C-alpha positions in Angstrom: -0.1 0.1 0.2 1.4 3.6 -0.8 2.6 5.7 1.9 0.0 8.1 3.1 -3.1 6.0 1.8 -5.7 5.6 4.7 -8.0 2.6 4.4 -11.2 3.1 6.3 -12.2 0.4 8.6 -15.6 -0.8 8.2 -18.2 0.9 10.3 -20.6 -2.1 10.8 -18.8 -4.1 13.8 -19.9 -7.4 12.4 -18.2 -6.8 9.1 -14.9 -5.4 11.0 -14.9 -8.6 13.0 -15.2 -10.7 10.1 -12.1 -8.7 8.6 -10.1 -10.3 11.1 -11.1 -13.7 10.7 -9.0 -16.6 8.7 -11.5 -19.2 7.7 -8.7 -21.4 6.6 -7.3 -22.4 9.9 -6.3 -26.0 11.0 -8.8 -29.0 11.4 -8.6 -30.2 15.1 -6.9 -33.5 15.0 -9.0 -34.8 18.0 -12.3 -33.6 16.3 -11.9 -33.7 12.3 -15.5 -34.1 11.9 -15.8 -30.4 13.1 -14.0 -29.0 10.0 -11.7 -26.1 9.8 -11.4 -23.5 12.7 -12.0 -20.1 11.9 -8.9 -18.2 13.3 -9.1 -14.9 15.2 -6.0 -12.7 13.5 -7.0 -9.5 15.6 -5.9 -8.2 18.9 -5.3 -11.0 21.7 -7.2 -10.3 24.9 -5.9 -12.8 27.5 -4.1 -16.0 27.7 -4.3 -16.8 23.9 -8.0 -15.7 23.5 -8.8 -12.9 20.9 -10.3 -9.8 21.8 -12.5 -7.5 19.8 -14.2 -4.2 20.6 -17.8 -4.3 19.0 -18.6 -0.6 20.0 -16.4 2.2 20.7 -15.0 3.4 24.0 -12.3 0.8 24.5 -14.5 -1.9 25.6 -13.4 -5.3 24.6 -14.8 -9.0 24.6 -13.9 -12.4 24.0 -13.7 -12.6 20.1 -15.1 -15.9 20.3 -18.0 -14.8 22.5 -18.9 -12.3 19.9 -18.9 -14.8 17.3 -21.6 -16.7 19.2 -23.5 -13.7 19.8 -23.5 -13.0 16.1 -24.6 -16.3 15.1 -27.1 -17.2 18.1 -27.8 -13.8 20.1 -26.1 -12.8 23.2 -25.4 -15.7 25.9 -26.3 -14.9 29.8 -23.5 -13.0 31.6 -23.0 -16.2 33.8 -22.5 -18.5 31.0 -19.5 -19.6 29.3 -18.7 -19.9 25.5 -16.8 -23.0 25.2 -14.5 -24.5 22.5 -15.3 -28.1 21.3 -12.1 -27.9 18.9 -9.8 -26.6 22.0 -8.6 -23.6 19.6 -8.7 -20.5 21.9 -8.5 -18.4 18.7 -11.4 -20.1 16.8 -14.4 -18.1 16.1 -16.4 -20.6 14.3 -19.8 -20.6 15.8 -20.1 -24.5 15.1 -17.1 -25.1 17.0 -18.5 -23.3 20.0 -21.0 -24.4 22.8 -22.5 -22.8 25.9 -21.7 -24.1 29.6 -21.4 -23.0 33.1 -18.3 -22.3 35.0 -18.6 -26.1 36.3 -19.0 -27.5 32.5 -15.9 -25.5 31.5 -13.8 -26.8 34.5 -15.3 -30.5 33.6 -14.4 -30.0 29.9 -11.0 -29.0 30.6 -10.2 -31.7 32.9 -11.5 -34.5 30.7 -9.2 -33.0 28.0 -6.4 -33.5 30.5 -5.5 -30.1 31.2 -4.7 -27.8 34.1 -6.2 -24.9 35.7 -4.5 -22.6 33.1 -5.6 -24.4 30.2 -2.6 -25.8 28.9 -0.6 -27.3 31.9 -0.8 -31.2 31.7 -2.6 -32.8 34.9 -0.5 -35.0 37.5 2.8 -36.3 36.7 2.3 -35.6 33.1 3.4 -32.1 34.3 7.1 -31.7 34.1 6.9 -29.5 37.1 5.3 -32.2 39.3 7.0 -32.9 42.5 5.2 -36.2 43.1 4.0 -39.3 41.0 0.6 -40.0 40.7 1.0 -42.9 43.1 2.8 -40.5 45.6 -0.1 -38.1 45.4 -2.5 -41.0 45.8 -1.0 -42.2 49.0 -0.6 -38.9 50.5 -4.4 -38.2 50.3 -5.1 -41.3 51.7 -3.0 -40.6 54.5 -4.6 -37.3 54.9 -7.9 -38.6 55.0 -6.8 -41.0 57.7 -5.6 -38.0 59.6 -1.9 -38.1 59.0 -0.3 -34.6 59.8 0.7 -32.6 56.8 4.2 -31.6 57.9 5.1 -35.4 58.5 3.8 -36.3 55.0 5.9 -33.5 53.5 9.0 -34.9 55.4 8.3 -38.5 54.3 7.6 -37.4 50.4 10.3 -34.9 50.2 8.2 -31.9 49.5 7.0 -28.7 51.2 4.2 -28.2 53.6 3.0 -26.0 51.5 2.6 -28.6 48.9 0.8 -30.9 51.0 -1.7 -28.3 52.2 -2.6 -27.6 48.5 -3.2 -31.3 47.9 -5.5 -31.2 51.4 -7.3 -28.2 49.9 -7.6 -29.9 46.4 -5.8 -26.7 44.8 -3.5 -29.5 43.1 -3.9 -33.2 42.4 -7.8 -32.6 42.7 -8.5 -34.8 40.0 -7.6 -37.7 42.1 -9.8 -36.6 45.2 -13.0 -38.1 45.6 -16.3 -35.8 45.1 
């Protein structure tokens, strides 16, 4: 484009939104029946999700949530728009579904991801200090009343880690409901 040439952005928010979408994205390996992802190429918002400002005033929303809104109307504020394709930048409405926060967590855990959406659970996580068998033993001993400090010494981990296991902040997928 020649220097000094100004291209006006579309004034229609939907047209502007679609100008940032690449409809030739990857096909999810675990769900090829979904077809290609439509990948958001605009500004990122948080943790790999796209962000889009449909109005003015600097307010942005998640791009995939806006895509859902265009296709199906606005979901309630307390309802999440989830990805069947597991591609955070995908905005293809047929790849999206609605769910609660609990549905989002269950979906994440079923797919073997941790709380940040990327980190593998358990001893598949390279930062894990315990094996799954050791973590199960810690959980069992805690349920029998063994003191956390004693378990930390026995397993060579910090009191803090044992406390996080007890509070189900880590290794929670092993704990009974």
